[in-house]
C-alpha positions as CSV (number, residue, x, y, z in Angstrom):
1,M,-6.2,59.0,33.6
2,S,-8.9,56.5,33.8
3,S,-7.9,52.9,34.4
4,Q,-11.1,51.5,33.1
5,V,-11.1,49.4,29.9
6,S,-13.9,50.4,27.6
7,F,-16.5,47.9,26.3
8,E,-15.5,48.4,22.8
9,F,-11.9,47.6,23.7
10,V,-12.9,44.1,25.3
11,I,-15.0,43.3,22.3
12,S,-12.3,44.2,19.9
13,V,-9.8,42.0,21.8
14,G,-12.3,39.1,21.9
15,V,-12.8,39.3,18.1
16,M,-9.2,39.4,17.4
17,L,-8.4,36.4,19.7
18,S,-11.3,34.4,18.0
19,L,-10.0,35.4,14.5
20,I,-6.4,34.2,15.4
21,S,-7.7,30.9,16.8
22,F,-9.7,30.4,13.6
23,I,-6.6,30.8,11.5
24,V,-4.4,28.5,13.5
25,I,-7.1,25.8,13.6
26,T,-7.7,26.1,9.8
27,S,-4.0,26.0,9.0
28,E,-3.4,22.9,11.2
29,R,-6.3,21.0,9.6
30,S,-4.8,21.8,6.0
31,V,-1.3,20.6,7.1
32,S,-2.8,17.4,8.4
33,R,-4.7,16.8,5.1
34,I,-1.4,17.5,3.3
35,E,0.5,15.0,5.4
36,Q,-2.2,12.4,4.8
37,Q,-2.1,12.9,1.1
38,L,1.7,12.7,1.1
39,L,1.7,9.5,3.1
40,F,-0.8,8.1,0.6
41,E,1.2,9.0,-2.3
42,K,4.4,7.5,-0.9
43,K,2.3,4.2,-0.2
44,R,1.2,4.3,-3.7
45,A,4.6,4.8,-5.1
46,I,6.0,1.8,-3.0
47,A,3.0,-0.5,-4.1
48,W,3.7,0.4,-7.8
49,Q,7.5,-0.4,-7.3
50,L,6.6,-3.7,-5.9
51,S,4.1,-4.4,-8.7
52,E,6.8,-3.6,-11.1
53,L,9.4,-5.9,-9.3
54,F,6.9,-8.7,-9.1
55,L,5.9,-8.2,-12.7
56,S,9.2,-8.1,-14.4
57,H,11.7,-10.0,-12.1
58,P,11.8,-13.8,-11.8
59,G,13.1,-13.5,-8.3
60,Y,16.2,-15.0,-6.7
61,P,16.8,-17.9,-7.0
62,R,15.3,-17.7,-10.5
63,N,13.3,-20.8,-10.2
64,W,12.1,-20.8,-6.6
65,S,9.1,-22.7,-5.4
66,D,9.0,-22.2,-1.9
67,L,8.8,-19.0,0.2
68,N,11.5,-20.1,2.5
69,E,14.2,-20.4,-0.1
70,V,13.4,-17.0,-1.9
71,K,15.7,-14.2,-1.3
72,V,14.2,-11.7,-3.8
73,L,10.5,-12.1,-4.5
74,G,9.5,-12.1,-8.2
75,F,6.7,-13.8,-10.1
76,S,8.0,-13.3,-13.8
77,T,9.2,-16.3,-15.8
78,G,12.1,-13.9,-17.0
79,E,10.0,-12.5,-19.7
80,R,8.2,-9.2,-18.6
81,G,4.5,-9.6,-18.0
82,V,4.7,-13.4,-18.0
83,F,3.9,-15.0,-14.8
84,S,4.9,-18.3,-13.2
85,L,2.0,-20.2,-12.0
86,E,4.3,-22.3,-9.9
87,K,5.5,-19.2,-8.0
88,I,2.0,-17.7,-7.7
89,M,0.6,-20.8,-6.1
90,A,3.6,-20.8,-3.7
91,I,2.4,-17.7,-1.9
92,N,-1.0,-19.3,-1.3
93,S,0.2,-21.0,1.7
94,C,1.9,-17.9,3.1
95,S,2.1,-18.4,6.9
96,P,2.5,-15.6,9.5
97,L,6.1,-16.4,9.8
98,E,6.8,-16.4,6.1
99,Y,4.7,-13.2,5.8
100,E,7.0,-11.5,8.4
101,S,10.1,-12.9,6.5
102,L,8.7,-11.3,3.3
103,L,8.2,-7.9,5.1
104,D,11.8,-7.9,5.9
105,K,13.1,-9.0,2.4
106,L,11.0,-6.3,0.8
107,G,12.0,-3.5,3.4
108,L,8.4,-3.0,4.6
109,R,8.7,-3.2,8.3
110,E,6.5,-0.1,8.9
111,S,3.8,-1.3,6.6
112,S,1.8,-4.3,5.6
113,F,0.7,-5.5,2.1
114,V,-1.8,-7.9,0.5
115,L,-0.7,-9.6,-2.7
116,S,-3.4,-11.3,-4.7
117,F,-3.6,-13.0,-8.0
118,Y,-6.7,-13.5,-10.0
119,L,-7.3,-15.6,-13.1
120,I,-9.4,-13.6,-15.6
121,S,-11.9,-15.6,-17.6
122,E,-15.2,-15.1,-19.5
123,D,-16.9,-16.1,-16.4
124,G,-15.1,-13.4,-14.3
125,K,-12.4,-13.3,-11.8
126,I,-11.2,-16.4,-10.0
127,K,-8.7,-15.9,-7.0
128,L,-5.7,-18.1,-7.6
129,S,-3.6,-17.1,-4.6
130,E,-3.2,-14.5,-1.8
131,C,-0.5,-13.5,0.7
132,S,-1.7,-11.2,3.5
133,P,-1.1,-10.4,7.2
134,P,-3.1,-12.3,9.8
135,V,-5.1,-9.1,10.8
136,I,-5.9,-6.3,8.5
137,S,-7.2,-2.9,9.7
138,K,-10.1,-1.7,7.6
139,L,-9.6,1.8,8.8
140,A,-6.0,2.1,7.8
141,S,-5.3,4.1,4.6
142,R,-4.2,1.9,1.7
143,A,-2.8,2.3,-1.7
144,K,-3.9,-0.4,-4.4
145,I,-2.2,-1.1,-7.6
146,T,-3.8,-3.6,-10.2
147,R,-1.5,-4.9,-13.0
148,L,-2.3,-7.4,-15.8
149,G,-0.1,-10.1,-17.1
150,V,-0.3,-13.5,-18.6
151,L,0.6,-17.0,-17.6
152,E,2.8,-19.3,-19.5
153,N,-0.2,-20.9,-21.2
154,Q,-1.4,-17.3,-22.2
155,S,-4.3,-17.1,-19.7
156,L,-4.9,-13.5,-18.4
157,I,-3.8,-12.8,-14.9
158,E,-4.6,-9.8,-12.6
159,M,-2.1,-9.1,-9.8
160,E,-3.3,-6.7,-7.0
161,V,-0.7,-5.1,-4.6
162,V,-2.4,-3.3,-1.6
163,L,-0.2,-1.3,0.8
164,Y,-1.4,-0.5,4.2
């Protein structure tokens, strides 16, 4: 009986360990990509739900005009797809404290969002108002939903909800 290990055996073990390492690393990468895609899809679903709420619900109280008095955020006049200009302009002066309050009311403590309204005209888009956090990470993954509606005077409005 010889206690020597043959050169071919050492090579075989090395190739086997390399193959196992390659399989483990490849599977970890694909799981990471799947998790990132699931997180993105979750953000996109939440952004869609927010846009649906903003588009079709007048909020509570129904005729709110100040972010401090709002309990449920909504921008509709009560008619689906018709936005209230007074409510849109009320978010333009969104302070950091009011923004934090909105995150609580919307149940978004782990996320942040940017809500923008644009007036669509023949000359292009004109930003009417925006509510956003004080600092936005350009590297964070984001889901963006764009919806169209009209003002009471029949002007075309674009609403953009971006969830980070």
